[in-house]
C-alpha positions in Angstrom: 27.2 -8.4 17.2 26.4 -11.9 16.2 27.5 -13.3 12.9 24.0 -13.0 11.4 24.0 -9.3 12.2 27.4 -8.8 10.7 26.2 -10.4 7.6 23.1 -8.3 7.6 25.4 -5.2 7.9 27.5 -6.3 5.1 24.5 -7.1 2.8 23.1 -3.6 3.2 26.5 -1.9 2.7 27.0 -4.1 -0.6 23.5 -3.5 -1.6 22.8 -7.1 -1.7 18.9 -6.9 -1.3 18.0 -10.3 -1.6 20.4 -11.4 0.9 19.5 -8.6 3.5 15.7 -9.4 3.2 16.4 -13.1 3.8 18.8 -12.5 6.8 16.2 -10.3 8.4 13.3 -12.9 7.9 15.8 -15.6 9.2 16.3 -13.3 12.2 12.8 -12.8 12.9 12.0 -16.6 12.6 14.7 -17.2 15.0 12.9 -15.1 17.7 15.3 -12.1 17.7 13.9 -8.7 19.0 12.8 -6.5 15.8 14.5 -3.6 17.5 17.8 -5.4 17.9 17.5 -6.5 14.2 17.0 -2.9 13.2 19.7 -1.4 15.4 22.5 -4.0 15.2 22.0 -5.2 11.6 20.3 -2.8 9.2 21.0 0.6 10.9 24.6 -0.3 11.3 24.9 -1.0 7.7 23.3 2.3 6.7 25.5 4.0 9.2 28.5 2.6 7.4 26.9 3.5 4.1 26.8 7.2 5.3 30.5 7.0 6.4 31.5 5.8 3.1 29.4 8.5 1.2 30.8 11.3 3.3 34.4 10.1 2.8 33.5 9.7 -0.9 34.5 6.1 -1.2 30.7 5.6 -2.1 28.9 7.6 -4.6 25.2 7.9 -5.4 24.7 4.6 -7.6 26.3 2.6 -4.5 24.1 4.5 -2.1 20.9 3.7 -4.0 21.7 0.2 -4.1 22.3 0.0 -0.2 19.0 1.9 0.1 17.2 -0.6 -1.9 18.7 -3.5 0.2 17.5 -1.5 3.4 14.2 -1.0 2.1 13.4 -4.5 1.1 14.7 -5.8 4.5 12.3 -3.2 6.1 9.3 -4.5 4.2 9.9 -7.7 6.2 10.7 -6.1 9.5 8.3 -3.3 9.7 5.1 -5.3 10.7 7.3 -6.8 13.5 8.5 -3.5 14.6 4.8 -2.2 14.8 3.6 -5.1 16.8 6.5 -4.7 19.3 5.6 -0.9 19.8 8.9 0.3 18.3 8.5 3.8 17.1 10.3 5.5 14.2 13.2 7.8 15.3 11.4 10.8 14.1 9.2 12.1 11.3 10.5 14.2 8.4 8.8 15.7 5.3 10.8 16.5 2.2 10.0 18.4 -1.1 11.4 20.2 -3.7 10.1 23.9 -3.8 7.4 25.2 -6.1 8.6 25.8 -9.5 11.4 23.3 -9.2 11.1 19.7 -10.8 14.5 18.3 -9.6 14.2 15.5 -7.2 17.4 13.2 -7.3 19.0 14.8 -4.3 15.8 14.9 -2.3 15.2 11.4 -3.1 18.5 10.2 -1.8 18.2 12.2 1.3 14.7 10.4 1.7 16.1 6.9 1.1 19.0 7.3 3.6 16.7 8.8 6.2 14.4 5.9 5.9 17.4 3.6 6.2 18.3 5.5 9.3 14.9 4.5 10.9 13.0 7.7 10.3 9.4 8.0 8.9 9.7 10.1 5.8 6.8 12.1 4.1 7.9 12.8 0.4 5.7 15.5 -0.8 7.4 15.2 -4.2 8.4 18.2 -6.4 6.9 21.6 -7.2 5.6 21.8 -3.8 3.8 25.1 -2.8 4.3 26.6 0.7 0.9 25.7 1.7 1.6 22.1 1.1 4.6 22.1 3.3 2.5 23.9 5.8 -0.1 21.2 5.6 2.3 18.4 6.1 3.4 19.9 9.3 -0.1 20.2 10.4 -1.5 17.0 9.2 1.6 14.6 9.9 3.3 16.3 13.0 6.6 16.3 11.3 9.5 17.3 13.3 11.9 18.3 10.5 11.1 19.9 7.1 13.5 19.5 4.3 13.4 22.0 1.2 15.3 21.3 -1.8 16.1 23.6 -4.8 18.4 23.2 -7.7 17.6 26.6 -9.4 18.5 29.9 -8.2 15.1 31.1 -9.3 13.3 28.9 -7.0 15.5 29.4 -3.9 12.8 32.3 -2.9 10.2 29.7 -2.4 12.3 28.5 0.6 11.9 31.8 2.3 8.2 31.8 1.3 7.7 28.5 2.9 9.5 29.6 6.3 7.2 32.8 6.1 4.0 30.5 5.6 5.0 28.5 8.5 5.4 31.5 10.7 2.1 33.1 9.7 0.3 29.8 10.6 2.0 29.7 14.0 3.8 26.6 13.2 7.4 27.8 13.0 8.3 26.8 16.4 6.9 23.4 16.2 9.2 22.2 13.3 12.9 22.5 12.3 13.6 23.6 8.7 16.7 22.4 6.7 17.6 23.6 3.2 19.8 22.1 0.5 20.4 21.9 -3.1 23.2 23.0 -5.6 22.9 26.8 -5.4 22.0 26.9 -1.7 24.5 28.1 0.8 25.0 28.2 4.6 24.7 31.9 4.4 21.5 31.8 2.4 20.0 29.3 5.1 20.9 31.6 7.8 19.5 34.7 6.0 16.0 33.1 5.3 15.8 31.8 8.9 16.3 28.1 8.3 17.5 25.9 11.2 20.2 24.1 9.1 21.9 23.5 5.7 22.7 20.2 4.2 25.6 20.3 1.8 24.8 16.6 0.6 22.6 14.0 1.5 24.9 12.4 4.1 25.3 16.0 5.7 21.5 16.4 5.6 21.0 12.9 7.4 23.4 13.8 10.2 21.7 17.1 10.7 18.3 15.7 11.2 19.8 13.0 13.6 21.2 15.9 15.6 18.0 18.0 15.5 15.8 15.0 16.6 18.2 14.3 19.5 18.2 17.7 20.6 
């Protein structure tokens, strides 16, 4: 890794968004391949952020700063990636289920996935099963992430999986679930493909599913 990529990685980890953006622009102006900038600079930084979060050396505020740095750098890099034909690592749709208005955890997962090179369709909160189904049909997402923070709304996760099955789409998409009241046992009971205990775990899970 060149010194410029090391600095880019460090800027993302530290959440220095202006520096991350400027280093990305400088690398592009210098003729560096967009894919290399992404892999060796920006994604390397977000991988380190994920490690720090998993090991509880970073918490939500630090991750949010890193995600902002990644997002600003990607604003510069994304057009060059598109021109060079680099595809996103995968397509993911996220939403908080119907009746639930909590979205901090879901937003954090989305930012970390975007930082990992995925195209994320954020469906928002209070999302009905039919809207999750439409995202699979319309956007061709490979992974669907369902979030709930209330025990009373957890049932909408199962309703969404049922709706996918009724539309003949269940085999087309992996479904992961998460949120404070959700457990691995509940995920298995409703037929989900995986459970994310926290944002970093959810991102690792999506990475494994896309590679499978």
